[in-house]
N, C-alpha and C positions, 0 to 999 in steps of 0.2 A: 504494500500500500504506500502511495507517495507520502513523503514526509510532510508536505504542506497540508494534505488532507487530514492527517493525524493531528497536526497542530490546530487546525480549524475546528475539528470535532472537540478537542480538548478545551478550546476557548468557548465553544457553544454550551458545553455542559457545566462550565464554571458557574456556581450559584449567583455570584455577583453580576456576571454578564447576563445570565438568564433573567434575573430580576430587572436589570436595567432595560432589557429588550421588552419585557412585559409592561413596564411602566411607560415605555415609549409607545407601545401599542395602545395602552389605555388613554394616554394623552391624545393620540391621533383620533381615537374614536370619540372622545369628548368634543372635538371640534367638527364632527360631521353634522350635516344638516338633518339627517333622518333621526327622529327621536329614538327609534329602537337602537340605533348605533350608539347614541349618546348614553342611553340607559345601560347598554352593555359595557361601555367605557367606565361608567360610574361603579357598576358592580365589580368590574375587574380591578379598578383602583381601590375599592374598599377591601376586596379580598387580598390584594397585594399588601395593603397596609397592615391588615391583621396578620398576614404571614410574616412580614418583617418583624413586627412586634413579638410574635411567638418565637421566631428564630433568635431574637435578641435575648429572650428570657430563658428558653430551653436550650441546653447545650447539646444539640443534636450532633454537631460535629465531633464533640468529645465522645459521645456514645458510640459513634461509628468508628472513630479512630482506635478506641481501646482494644477491640478484637485484633486489629492489625498489629498494634504494638505488643500485645500479649502473645502473639502467635509464636514467636521465636525468642527464647532466652539466649543469652550469650553462651557459646560453647567454645572453650579454650583448650584445645588438645595439648598434650605434652610436647609433641613435635609439630612445629609449624614451618612450612617451607616458604610461604609467601603471604603477604598481606596486601589486599586491594582496597583502596579508598575511592569511593565513587564521588564524582563531582556533584555539587548541589549548592546553589546560592551565590556562587562566585559572580562578580560583576566586573568584567574586564574594562568596560568603558569608564566606570567610576575609578577603578584602580589606576588607570592611565592618567586621567585628568586630575585626580587628587594625589597621585603619587604615593598611595598607601593601599594595601590590600583591602578589598571590600567583599565581605561575605554576608549574605542576608539570611539569617536564621538557622544556619547549619554549621556554625563554627565548631560545635561539639564533635563533628566528624573528625576534624583535624586533631582535637585534643585526644580523642579515642585512638586515632591512628598513632599519635606520638607515644601514648601509653603502651600500645602493643609493640611498637618498635623497640621500646626499652625492655619489654618482657621477652621479645624474641629478636635479639640484635643480629642474628645470622640470617633471618628470613629476608627473602627478596621483597622489594617494596615497589608498589605500582599505584599510580594515580590515573584514573580513567575518566576522561571528560574533555571534550574539545570545545566547540562553540555551538550552542544549541540553535542559533539562527541560521546556520549554514544550510543552503538549499540543496536540492538533489543534484544539481549540475556540478557543483564544486566540492562535493563531500569528500573526494579523495585528494583534494589539494590542501596542503598545509595553510593555515590561516596566517595573516600577517603577524610579525613579531609583536608579542605583548597583547594580542587581541583574542586570546583564548582562555578558557577556564584553567588550562594547564599552566599558562603564564602566571595567573594569579596564585595558583597552588605552589609554584616554585618560591614565590615570595613568602607565602604563609609557612612553608616548610622551614625556612630559615628562622622565622620568628618563633616557632615552637621547638627549635633545637635540633631539627633534622637536616643534615646536609642535603641541599636540593639535588646535588649530583648523584646522591645515593639512591634516588628514586627514578624508576622508569615511568615515562609519561605517554599515555595514549591521548593525543590531542586532536583526534578526528571524530571520535564517537559523539553522537548527539542525543542518545537516549539509552535506556537500560539494556535493550537488546544489543545495540552496537557496543556498549561497554563490555558485554560478555564476549562477543565475537572478536572485536578488535584487540581486546586485552589478551585473548587467547593467541591471536596472531603475533602479538608482541613478545610474550614470554614462553609460549609453547608448553603449557603445564603438562606434566606427566600424570597418568592415572594414579600412580602411587604417591604423588605429592599431596600434601594437605595445605589448603589455603584458608585464610580468614577474609571475610567480606565486611567492610565497614561502611555503613550507611545509616540513615535515619530509621528508627524502629518502625515507623509507619510505612516505610518503603521496603522494608526487609522481605515481606512475603513475596512480592513480585520480583525483587532483585535476586534473591536466593534461588527461587524457582527457575529464573531465566538462566542464571549461571550454571545451575545443575543440568538443565536441559541442554546447554551448550557443551557439556562434558566435563565440567570442573568438579573436582572433589573439594568442596568448599563448605565452610561453617560460618554461622552468623556471629557478628560482633556489633549488635545494634547500639545506637546512641540517639541523642536528640529527641528524647521522649517528650510528648506533649500532654500525656495523661498519666494519672495514677493507676496502679494495676487493678484495683477492685472497686473503688468508690470515686465519685467525682468531687469536684470542689464546691458543689452546691449550686443552687440557682442564683444567678446574678445577671443583671441587665447589661449586656455587652454585645451590641449588634455587630460591631466590627470584628471583635475577637471571635465570636461564635461563627460568623460567616467565613472568616479565614480558616478556621478549623474544619468547617463543613466543606469548603473548597478543596482542602488537602485530602479529606476523606473521599469526596466524589472523584477527584482525580485518580486516587489509588485504586478504588473499586472499579472505576472505568478502565484503568490500565490493566488490572487483572483480567477483566472480561475481554478486553481487546486482545491481550497477549494470548489468552486461551483460545480465542477464535482463530487467531493467526498461527497457532501452533508453536508459539514461542515459549510456553510453559506447558508442563505435562498435565497438571490438574488445575482446576480453577482455584481450589483452596487446598494446597499441599502442605 
């Protein structure tokens, strides 16, 4: 499936975008001449207002994220041959213009990676993640110097005490599936080798299944948790926060379904 179509579908199912489109439709209907259309617009607007208030009060995103984050606990084998850190949240543009590494919401991945590097100093080290906006036409062409997630990662590695030159970088992959395939091309993992996968806990079910489907012998090292394991933080009115968590959950469940349909993972919930 073309990368642009996947990104478009991802944008359309994002709750904030879907709500914005619905409000736009409601506003359009309110200005129609036919009374029936105006009434439909009023009803839609009322329903959307109630929905936004409900989403602001009920932590639906947290409820949906918890099963994802609880699915895999960290598994740290005695022998580890390699550690893979998946990209997430790096902002090359801000990094370049501000001249300081910018990571949005997933800095815990780097801290977890650094911890594991200290635990397994002899393990091979891999960062996987190129430039997510690369199109189909130039996906095999290296991006300009400094304009990839991997370029940001090199700077962060130095900040957390890992020599950047000690890490191998896949700077072409744009999604989880390409992380698994291109990283395999980069390091050629052997079946008897044991690897650790570092990514956010809510992303781990899809990531781990994708890597295993691609032939890796790999175990989870989740981080960046957004939820507590058994109970929530209680009801509190936070439209922005709840919608952000809901968007993450919808993205991941949609990703699991899409990867299962495309055969990129073996089971929908493995």
